[in-house]
N, C-alpha and C positions, 0 to 999 in steps of 0.2 A: 236211100239214106246217105247223107254226106258224111264221109269219114272225118273225125276230129283230128286236128294236128297233134302229133305226139310231142310230149314235152321231153326235151333233151335232159339228160342227166346233169344235175348241178345247176340247172337254169331256174331262176326265180320266176314264178308265174307273175304275169303282168296283171295289175289291178285296174279296173275301170275307174276313170275319174269320177268322183262324186259330184263334180260341178254341175253336170247335166241333171243329176237327180235333185240337187238342191234347187236348181233353177225351176225344175218342174214342180217342186213342192212350194215355191214362192219364198224360200228362205234365202236371205242374203247375209253374208258375213260382214260384220263391222257396221258403224253408223251409216245412215244413208247420206249420200253426197249433198242432197238438197238441205238437210238439217245442218250439216257442217257449214255450208255456205251462209245460211241464215245466222248461225251463231257467230261466224267470223264477221259478217256485216254488222251485226249488233254490237259486237265488241269494238269494232272500228268506229262506229258512230258515237259510242260512249266516249271513246278516247278523243275523238275530234271535239265533242262538246266540252269535255274537261279542259282540253288545251285552249279552246276558245275562251272559256271562263277565266282561266289563269291569266291569259294575255290581256283580257278585258280588265282584270283587276290591276295588272301591272301598269297599264296605260290609262287607267280611270282618271277622269278630270279631278283636279284638286280645288277647282274654283273657276270663276269666270271674271274675276276682277282683281286688280292690284291694290284695291283700297285697303287701308289699315284700320279704319274706323267704320262702324256700321250702325244701322238703326236698331238692330236687335241681335241678341245671341240666342240661337236655337239649340237647346240641349235635347238630344234624342233620348227617348225613354229606354229604361232597362228595368226588369222586375225587381221589386222589393221582396223580402222573404214573406212567408205566410203570416207573420205577425205584424207586417207593415214596416219593419226595420229596413234601412237601406243595405243592400248587398255591397260588397267592396267595389264592384264594377259600377253600380249606380252612384255610389258615393264619389267615385273617381270622376265620372262625367259631370256631376253637379259641382263638385269642388273646383274643377277646371273652369266651368262656366262662371262661378263666383269669382275666381281668380281673374278671369278676363274682364268681368264686370268692374272689379276693383281697379283694374289697370286703365279703365276708361275706354275700352274697346267699343262698348255700346251702353246705352243708358237703361237697358231692360233685358230681362231673360224671358224667353218663351220656352216653357217646359212642356214637352209633348209626350203623351203616352197614356193609354187607357188600361183597363184591367185585362191585359192580353194573355197572361200566364197564370194568374190566380185572381182572387177577388179584390186585390189591392190596386187602386188606380195609380199608375206610375207617376203621373204629373203631380198628384197630391202628395205622394211620398217624397218626391224630389223637392217640392215647394217647402216642406217642413225642414229639409236639410238646408236649403238656401236661406230660409229665415233664421235658422239656428246659426248660420255662418255670417249673419249680419246684413243680408239683403232686405231692404224694406219691402213690405207687401205691395206698395205702389209701383215697384219696379219688376214685379213678377206677373207674368201672363200665363194662364193655364190653358192647355189644350188637352182635355181629358178623354178623348174618344178614340185616338189612333190605336189600331191593333197590329200595325205592320210599319215597316220603314216607309213604304209608299204612302201610307196614311200620315205618318209623321210629316213628310214633306208637303203633301197636299193641304192638310188642315192648317199647318203652320203658315204656308204661303197665303192661304185664304185670310187668316187673321191679319197678316201683314198688309195685304191689299185693302182690307176693310179699314185699316187704320192709316193708310197712306205711307206705310213703311216700305222702303225699296231694297234694302240691303241687309244681309245677315251673315254672321259667322256661325257655322254649323259645327257643333261639338258632339263627338261620339268617340267610342273606343277605336284605337288605331286599326285593329283588324276589320272593323265594320266600315271604316271610312271609304274604301274604294267603292263598295256597293252603294253606300249613301250618296257618294259623288255622282255615280251614274244616274241615280234617281232624281236628284236635284237638277242635274243637267238636262233631264228629259221632261221637266215640268212643262205643261202646255204654255204656249206663248202668253195667254191671258194671266197666268199665275207666275210667270218667270220672274225671278229676283236676281239681284247681284249677290253672289255668295262666295264664301271661302271656307274650305274645310279645315278643321283643327282637331287633331287627335289628342285625347286625354291620356296622360301617363297613368300607368297602373299604380295603385296605392299599395297593393300587396296581393298575394294569391287568394283566390276565392275557394274555400274548401268545398263548396257545392258545385263549382263550375267544372266543365269538362276539361281534359288536358289540352294543351295548345294544339297538338296535331288534330284533335277532334274538332276544335273550334274552327281551325283553318279549313278542314274538309267540309264542315257544315257550311261555311261561308262560300266555298267554291260551288257546292251543290245549290245553294240559294241563288248564286249568281247565274248558274245554268238555267234555273227556273225563271229568273227575271228576264234573261236574254231570249228565251224560247217562248215564254208564256205571259208572265206577269206584266211585262212592259206594255202589252196591249190589253190583256184581259182585266188587269187591276188598275189601269192607269186612271188618274183623277180627271174630273171634268171641272171647268171653272165654276 
């Protein structure tokens, strides 16, 4: 029998490290390194995509022509309320289109937008506003099927090609103009038109709309989706 070492007086007995026991039982302290790497990589990817979208918006095309007069004015749709009344943002877009029409920028309005957010067709609601502001029915062209900005651009460009119109001023809200510019700039060659973007000034706060920071965040997110996916998956064909 092997004699055990005697403990000296006042000496604290040494404890065995629990590390070996934890290793034997398969328990690790703290998050696993692989999970941390995946989380870090995911956060970095999100940051890169957001920065890419912000820069894309900053440098988005504002047009591809220096022309000051056009064959048509395209007003991009925005929802009316559930009763069919124009919301402040829809009213702002149409009013700016009417203003440009009255200035002689183009002889007609193409109002584009379907029932994208409720059962009200945006183009029809916008047409009522335009007629109330003095635009004759003969100068109004409706595009009532579009459910997205890509649809707005594609369907409006098809109408223009069918009628032999080659150039347009594109009117939408200022925050929406960068993404709209990317989309019009990416139209297929067979549908490409000469265009210039024009931001509609706000007429007043919309009590039902999201705050400005939320609108900007939403547009950046939609820009990421467009750059990564919709540019190819939802692109229009001639």
